[in-house]
Every structure is written in structure tokens, then in C-alpha cells.
C-alpha positions in Angstrom: 0.0 0.0 0.0 1.4 3.4 -1.0 1.1 6.0 1.8 -0.9 9.1 1.1 1.2 12.2 0.3 1.1 14.7 3.1 0.5 18.3 2.0 2.4 21.2 3.3 0.7 24.3 4.5 1.7 26.2 1.3 -1.9 26.6 0.0 -3.6 29.4 -1.7 -6.8 30.2 -3.5 -7.5 32.6 -6.3 -10.1 33.3 -9.0 -9.1 32.4 -12.5 -11.6 32.8 -15.4 -14.6 32.4 -13.1 -13.2 29.3 -11.4 -11.9 29.2 -7.8 -8.5 27.5 -8.0 -7.0 26.0 -4.9 -3.4 24.9 -5.1 -1.5 22.9 -2.5 2.1 21.7 -2.6 2.9 18.2 -1.4 6.1 17.5 0.6 7.7 15.9 -2.5 7.1 19.2 -4.4 4.1 18.1 -6.5 1.2 20.6 -7.0 -2.4 19.5 -6.4 -4.9 21.8 -8.2 -8.6 22.0 -7.5 -10.7 24.2 -9.7 -14.2 25.1 -8.6 -17.0 27.3 -10.0 -17.0 30.9 -8.6 -18.9 31.0 -5.3 -17.7 27.5 -4.3 -14.9 26.7 -1.8 -12.0 24.4 -2.8 -11.2 22.2 0.2 -9.1 19.0 0.2 -9.6 18.3 -3.6 -13.3 18.9 -3.6 -15.6 21.8 -4.3 -18.1 23.0 -1.6 -21.1 25.3 -1.9 -22.5 26.8 1.2 -26.2 27.7 0.8 -27.7 30.7 2.6 -31.1 29.2 2.1 -32.7 27.2 5.0 -34.6 24.1 3.9 -35.3 20.5 4.9 -32.8 17.8 4.1 -34.7 16.5 1.0 -34.9 19.9 -0.7 -31.3 20.4 0.2 -30.4 17.2 -1.7 -32.5 18.3 -4.7 -30.8 21.7 -4.7 -27.3 20.1 -4.6 -28.2 17.7 -7.4 -29.4 20.5 -9.6 -25.7 21.8 -9.3 -24.2 18.4 -10.1 -23.4 17.8 -6.4 -24.7 16.0 -3.3 -25.2 17.2 0.3 -21.6 17.2 1.5 -19.8 14.2 2.9 -16.9 14.9 5.3 -13.9 12.6 4.7 -11.3 13.7 7.2 -10.7 15.7 10.4 -8.9 18.4 8.3 -11.9 18.7 6.0 -14.3 19.0 9.0 -12.1 21.7 10.6 -11.9 23.7 7.3 -15.6 23.4 6.8 -16.4 24.5 10.3 -14.1 27.5 9.8 -15.9 28.3 6.5 -19.4 27.7 7.9 -18.9 29.2 11.4 -19.6 27.4 14.7 -23.1 28.7 15.4 -25.1 27.5 12.3 -26.7 24.1 11.9 -25.8 22.9 8.4 -27.1 19.7 6.7 -24.4 17.2 5.7 -25.1 14.2 3.5 -25.1 11.5 6.1 -28.4 9.6 6.2 -29.7 6.6 8.2 -29.9 3.4 6.2 -33.1 1.3 6.5 -33.1 -1.3 7.8 -30.1 -1.0 10.0 -28.8 -4.5 10.7 -25.7 -3.6 12.7 -25.6 -4.3 16.5 -22.0 -3.3 16.9 -22.0 0.4 16.0 -24.7 2.9 15.2 -22.4 4.6 12.7 -22.8 1.6 10.4 -26.5 2.5 10.2 -25.6 5.6 8.2 -24.2 6.2 4.7 -23.0 9.2 2.8 -25.3 10.2 0.0 -22.4 10.4 -2.5 -21.6 6.7 -1.8 -18.3 7.4 -0.2 -17.1 5.2 2.7 -17.4 6.5 6.3 -13.8 6.6 7.2 -14.1 9.5 9.5 -16.8 10.4 12.0 -17.3 13.3 14.4 -20.5 12.4 16.4 -21.5 14.6 19.3 -22.1 12.9 22.6 -25.3 10.9 22.5 -25.4 10.7 18.7 -26.3 9.2 16.4 -29.8 8.7 17.8 -31.4 5.3 17.7 -34.8 6.8 17.2 -36.6 5.7 14.0 -37.8 9.3 13.4 -34.2 10.7 13.5 -32.6 10.0 10.2 -30.6 12.9 8.9 -27.4 14.6 10.1 -26.3 18.2 10.6 -23.0 19.7 11.7 -22.6 22.3 14.4 -18.9 21.8 14.8 -19.7 18.1 15.6 -22.3 15.8 14.0 -25.9 15.6 15.3 -28.9 13.6 14.1 -32.4 15.0 13.7 -35.6 14.8 11.9 -35.1 15.4 8.1 -37.9 17.9 7.9 -36.2 20.5 10.1 -35.0 23.5 8.2 -31.3 24.3 8.2 -28.7 25.7 5.7 -26.8 23.1 3.8 -23.5 22.5 2.1 -23.1 20.8 -1.3 -20.0 18.9 -2.4 -18.7 17.8 -5.8 -15.3 16.4 -6.9 
């Protein structure tokens, strides 16, 4: 198995022909470049769109899909920290982690959830007491950490595309 390249802190973002370009330099001198549409944030090789519109989880997913994205998955601690910095710590924001039905896992409640973009849950940042085991609590928002709630609550949302 080849270890992942660690990126240095030499990272900058600029706007180039209507695209947000995020460049980071790896320790071995290679440049990673992420180009996102204007109004999107480039973080960890993906593009994120933060909506100022409050809506339920289902409408958030429809809005993201109309932009070629899904409600965001969070794949690492670094991505979570950067998103929290971009979103602020005092806003509830839908993320794309949804309860799977039926949940057949007894060992971990996290296995009952899946990212809507199909990515693996390799990182989790659940708040104490979450995820909920209630059948009515099926969707996830972030408020610095992850919380589960009813999907019909209205929050802002963040979309992600690669």
C-alpha cells in the first residue's frame, strides 16, 4: 500500500476565469490543483457550496443535485475543521449522512448511516449521544460536531462535488 502524500501548509486560493483555483504543494514538491466554480470553496480536492437558504434535508439534496453535487460528505478531520471554519460554529448545516433502513448492525450505530455520495465512512465526528437510535431521527447536521435530527427540520446546507 502506498502511503498518502502529506500536503504542506503552502496553500492558496485565487479566482481564474470564473473558477476558484485551490493549489497545495505536497512534501515531495508536486502541486495539487482543485478548480471550482465561482462561489464554491475548494477544500481537500473537492468543491463545496454553502447555501444561505434554509430548507429541509430532502430539498437540500434536490438543490445540490441541480448543481451536479450532493449534500456534502466529510472525509477527514482536516476537512471537518476547514468546513467548520468556513461555515462558522453557530449554524446548523445539513451534511449528507443519512440513516440506512433497515439497520442491521448491532456493533456500531455509525454503520447504520451512509454518505449520499456513496463514499465510505472513514471519519466520524459524532457529538455525545449521537447518532440517535430513534426511527424518526434519520438525517445529520453539523454544528462543529455531528448531530442527528428529523429530516424535515430546516437548516442551511453545504453541497460537495469532486
